[in-house]
N, C-alpha and C positions, 0 to 999 in steps of 0.2 A: 272654551278651550279653543285656542287659535290653530290653524292648519300646521304652522311651523312646529308647535309643541307636539301635535299628534304625529307628525312625521319623524320625530327625533328618534323613537325606537328603531324604525326601519333603516335610518341613516347610520345609526350605531351598529346594527347588525351587518350591513354592507361593509362598513369600515373595518370591523372585526374580521369579517371573511377575507377581505383583501389583506389585512396584516397577516393572518394565518398563512394565506397563500405565498406571501412574500418570505415569510419565516421558513416555510416548508422548502421553498425554492432555494434559499441561501443556506440553510442548515442541512437540507437533505441532498445538497450537491447535484440537483437536477440540471444544472447548467453544464456539467461535465468539466468544469475547471477545477484544477487542483494544482499544487505546487507553487512555485515562486517565479514562473515566467515561461516564456515560450520554450516548447520542447521539454518541459518538465514532465516526467511520467507520474501517473496518478499514485497516490499513497498506496502501499501494499494493502490489499483487502479493501480498498476504498471503492466507491461507486464507479461503475462503468459509464462512460459517456454515452448518451443516447438512450438511457433507461428512462422509461416514461413512468410517472406515478399516477395512478388512477385518481380521478377527482369525484366528488360527490355532487349531487344535484344542487347543493347549496352554494357550490362553487369553492368549497374548501377541499384541501387535498387530504385523501384518505391514506392511511399507512398500507404498505403492502402487506398482502395476506400471508401468514406462515413464515418459516425461515426461508431466506432467499439463497438460492444456489449461486455461487460466483459465476460470473460470465467468462467467456473464453479469454478476452483481452485485459481482464483485471489483473492486476499485479499480484502474484502469489507471493514472491519474496524479492527483496532487493538486498544485495550485498555491495558494500562500498569498502574498499581497501585504501588506506592512507598511509604514508610514511615511507620508510625505507631511506637509503643513502640518496636517492635521487629525488625524494619528496613526491612520490606519485599520489594520484587520486583517481582511481579507477572504479568502475561500476558494473555490475551485472544485475540486469532485471529479468525475472523469469515470470511469465504470465501463466494463468490457470491452464490454458490450452497447450502448454509445453513450448510456446514460442519464447525465445529469449534475445536480448541484445546486450552486448558486452562493449563498453566504452573504455578506451585506454588512452589517456592523454589527449593529444590533438589528432590522432589517427582516426580514420573514418570507423564508425562502429561496425562491429561484427554482429550478424544475427544467425540464428539457427532454430531448429525445432527438435525438441526431445521426443523420443518415442513415447507412446503412451504408457508403457511399462516403466520407462525412466521418470516420467512425470509422476506416476502413482508412487514411485519410490521416494521421490522428493517430498511429495505431500505426506506420506506416511512418517518420514522423518521429522517434519516440521509438526506434525499432529501428535508425535509421540509425547505422553506425559512427562517423560524424562526431559524432553527439550524445554518444556514449560518451567522446569526447575532449574535450568542453567542460569547462573547469576547474570544480572543485567550488566554488570561492570567487571573488569579484570580484578582478580584478587591479589595478584602478584604485583611486583614493581615493574615499571616500564623496561623495555629492552631497548638499549640505545641503537638507533638507526633500524629498529624493528618495524614491522607493520602492525596497524590496528585494523581490525575487521568489524564493520558495522552491518549486523544482519537485522533487517526489518521484516517481521512477519506479523500480520494482523494487528498493526499498530504498536507492537512490542519491539523494542530495540534491544539487542544484545551486542555488547562490545567485547571483543576478544583480542588479546595480544598474540604475537608469534609464539608458538610453543605452548600456549595455555588454551587448549581446546578439550573441554570435557568430552566423554564419548558421545553424548547425544548431540553435541554441537559437530564434532567430527563427522557423524553419520550424515548430517545436513550437507557439510562440505564435500563429502564423498559423493553425494547424490546430485550436486550441482553440475551443470554442463561445463565441460573443460575444467573442472575442479575448482570453480569459482572465478572471481575476477582476476584478471592478470595482475601480476605484481611488478611487472617491468614497465618502464615509462612509455 
């Protein structure tokens, strides 16, 4: 048997380890890159940048142990409002640590921090089983020149129109800083 044939299993093992590492980095989000361009916030509930993943002696990436608690700067919820007579597209992003950023048109973003009690109230509203049963899409007809609200929490999108907010969704809006994203241009 030649030396090249004997080395083949070792080469395959190294190649497989390298492929697993690349797949884990790409699929696991270890690069901290998300969204569609510069300045795009991470997806709600997505991985925080700078989170390291332990590796094993063989060079493959080991999965994190147990359920992972969200990090402070991870996005808790994102709310985007579209529509209205002026055709606005405004956004509110709230992080797990209670910090938030609101963007309205071309105006400079506004930022703030919820109190721990306010942040806990928002998390409770989002984790309420009744919120999980809110329909993902509006059930009624569109309202002319009305607003549509896109609420993203843990990779689930709920779309609601003006005037169509089930109690569980209204509870989320009531808990948002400043009542949610602005509806003005």
